[in-house]
C-alpha positions in Angstrom: 0.0 0.0 0.0 1.2 3.5 -0.8 -0.2 7.0 0.0 0.4 9.5 -2.8 -0.1 13.3 -2.4 -0.1 15.2 -5.7 1.0 18.8 -5.0 0.0 19.1 -1.4 -0.2 22.7 -0.2 -0.6 22.7 3.6 2.3 21.5 5.7 0.2 20.6 8.7 -1.9 18.2 6.6 1.2 16.5 5.1 2.6 16.2 8.6 -0.6 14.6 9.9 -0.7 12.2 6.9 2.9 11.3 7.5 2.1 10.4 11.1 -0.7 8.0 9.9 1.8 6.6 7.4 4.4 6.1 10.1 1.8 4.4 12.4 0.8 2.0 9.6 4.2 1.4 7.9 2.7 2.9 4.7 5.1 4.6 2.3 4.3 8.2 1.6 4.9 9.7 -1.8 4.9 13.4 -2.4 4.6 14.7 -6.0 6.0 18.2 -6.7 5.3 21.0 -6.8 4.8 21.2 -3.0 3.3 24.3 -1.4 6.0 24.2 1.3 9.5 23.0 2.0 9.6 19.5 3.3 11.9 20.7 6.1 9.5 23.4 7.2 8.8 23.3 10.9 5.1 23.0 10.6 5.4 19.7 8.7 7.7 18.3 11.2 5.7 19.6 14.1 2.5 17.9 12.8 4.4 14.7 12.5 6.1 15.2 15.9 8.8 12.7 16.5 7.5 10.2 14.0 9.4 11.5 10.9 12.2 9.0 11.3 9.6 6.2 10.9 8.0 7.6 7.7 9.1 6.0 4.5 9.1 9.3 2.5 9.6 9.6 -1.2 9.6 12.9 -3.1 9.1 12.9 -6.9 9.5 15.8 -9.3 6.5 14.7 -11.4 3.7 12.2 -11.7 5.6 10.4 -14.4 8.7 10.0 -12.2 6.5 8.6 -9.4 5.0 6.0 -11.7 8.4 5.0 -13.0 10.1 4.8 -9.6 7.3 3.5 -7.4 5.6 1.1 -9.9 2.3 0.9 -8.1 0.3 -2.2 -9.1 -3.0 -0.3 -9.2 -4.1 3.3 -8.6 -7.1 4.6 -6.7 -7.7 8.2 -7.3 -9.8 10.1 -4.6 -11.9 12.9 -5.8 -15.3 14.5 -5.0 -16.1 13.9 -8.6 -15.9 10.1 -8.2 -19.0 8.2 -8.8 -17.8 5.1 -6.9 -17.8 5.2 -3.1 -14.4 4.2 -1.5 -15.7 1.2 0.4 -17.0 -0.4 -2.8 -13.4 -0.6 -4.1 -11.5 -3.9 -3.8 -8.2 -2.8 -2.2 -5.1 -4.9 -2.5 -1.8 -4.7 -0.7 0.2 -3.2 -3.6 -2.4 -0.5 -4.4 -1.7 3.3 -4.3 -4.2 5.7 -2.8 -3.8 9.0 -4.7 -5.0 12.4 -3.4 -4.8 15.9 -4.8 -4.0 19.2 -3.2 -6.2 20.7 -0.6 -7.3 23.6 -2.8 -7.7 22.0 -6.3 -7.9 18.2 -5.8 -6.2 16.3 -8.6 -7.9 18.3 -11.4 -10.3 17.1 -14.1 -7.5 16.7 -16.7 -5.7 14.3 -14.3 -8.9 12.4 -13.7 -9.6 12.0 -17.4 -6.6 9.7 -17.6 -8.2 7.1 -15.4 -11.2 4.8 -15.8 -14.3 5.9 -13.9 -14.1 2.8 -11.6 -10.7 3.8 -10.3 -11.9 7.2 -9.2 -13.4 7.0 -5.7 -15.2 9.5 -3.4 -15.8 9.7 0.3 -19.5 10.6 0.7 -20.4 14.0 2.2 -24.1 14.2 3.2 -24.4 18.0 3.4 -24.2 20.0 0.2 -22.9 23.0 2.3 -19.7 21.0 3.0 -17.7 20.9 -0.2 -14.8 18.7 1.0 -13.1 16.9 3.9 -9.8 17.8 5.3 -7.1 16.0 3.3 -5.6 14.4 6.3 -9.0 13.0 7.4 -9.7 11.8 3.9 -6.4 9.9 3.7 -7.0 8.3 7.1 -10.5 7.2 6.1 -9.2 5.6 2.9 -6.0 4.1 4.3 -7.8 2.4 7.2 -10.6 1.1 5.0 -7.9 -0.4 2.7 -6.1 -2.0 5.6 -9.4 -3.4 6.9 -10.1 -5.0 3.6 -6.7 -6.6 3.3 -6.8 -7.5 7.0 -3.7 -5.7 8.1 -3.3 -5.0 11.8 
């Protein structure tokens, strides 16, 4: 399992996601451009003393990520997904892909994937346009782990 953040913008979210990845032994892949420096205090503070336990990979582009990480299957998370995340059939070598806090992954990015690989986390109130990125990653990561019976 891998967690992939495409152009994350908020260091505290990335730090919190890194903590979840450290707790679960899940590699974290960051795709540039980032909205912060990875050494920024806020990122490290959100991850507290867990950073040494994060298997962190930074990639200069999506193409570089695909070449270096070679994920078996990609699940793209977007509010535009028609398929709900718990209907996916997660496998241990899958990658869970999330976009930036402000723009998501973008419609052009989404157009490169079959509809069944684009997942959403339901939000019941139309007044709430999205979940916090860190919360969304946690929801998806722990559902994937539940399905593959890890932990």
